[in-house]
Each structure stands twice: as C-alpha cells, then as structure tokens.
N, C-alpha and C positions, 0 to 999 in steps of 0.2 A: 647631162640632163639639161633640158631647156624648157621654159614655159612657152606653150603655144598660145595660152591666154591665162588669166589669173586662176582659173579653175582646172586647167589641164596641163600636165607636164608630159614630156616624152623623154625616155631614157634611150640613148643611142650608143651603138658601137661598143658593147661589152665584148672584150676579147681577152682570152687567156692563152698563153703560149701552149702549143700542143704538148710539150714536155711536162707542163705543170697541170694539165687537165686531170680531172678525177680526184682532186684533193679538196674540193669545196671552195675554191678561191672565187669562182664566178658567183656562186650562191651567196657568199659572204659580201662581195661587192654589191650585189643586188639588194641584199638586206640593208646594207648601209645607205644606199641611194634611196630606197623606199622610206627608211627612217627619217632621212633629211626632208623628203617631200611631205611626210606626214606632219612635220612640225609647222608647215605653212597652213594656216587656218583656212585659207581660200581654196587650196588645191584639193580636189576631191576625186581626181581620176588620173591614172598614169596609162600611157600607151607605149607599146614597143612593137618593133618589127623583128620577130624572133626567127632564127633559122629553124627549119622544121625539125632537125635532128635533136635540138635542145629544148623543144617546147614543153616537154614533161617537167623539166626543172622549173620553168616559169609557172606552170600550172600548180606545182607544189607551193609556190610563193603567192598563190591567189590570183594569178592572171587567167583570164578566159579568152579563148579564141573567138574572134569576130570576123566573119567573112571567109572567103576562099583563099587558098594559098596563092602566092604571086612570086615573081622572080625579081630579085634585086641583085645586081652585079653577077647575074648568071647563077645565083643560089636561091633555092626554094625557101620562102619565108611565109609566115602567117602573122597577121595583125592580132595583137593581144591587148586586153584592157584589164586593169585592176582598179576597182572602186575603193577609195580610201575612207570616205565618210558616207554613211547612209542615213 
C-alpha cells in the first residue's frame, strides 16, 4: 500500500502462491489492507490494477471497474476504485 496523496491510496502486488489459491487468503489480505486504510481519516479512495481473471473478487469487496482493460507485464488488467467515505 502506498499513498499517492493524502486522500488516495493504491494497493499493489497482491500475490498468493498458486498452490494456496482458492482458500480465501487473497480476500483476507485485501480486507486487512482496506481496514488499515479506512483508519486514515483523510483517505477516501483506493485504487488497484487488478488482473482481469480476479476482478470478481475485488468487485465483491466493493471495487468498481473504471476504464478499459490494459496490459501490464503482458497480463490483462483493469483499473478499479473503491470509495471509502462518502
């Protein structure tokens, strides 16, 4: 996680070993990261670059797709945003 400015954070490089996938580890890591960022009174938005195959998990966590897909490291991604405080 890093702050791009006081109101905006980016979560980067969530990775779970292939042999450990499907056990909810990635979801739990994201829930913890979101909880940490929610404690910052100034932060009101989180962005991620999600690999397309896992975007449904992020949508279940409240992220919305913004813009078209793009390639990062030869892998199809989408930019996603989650609003923390409305």
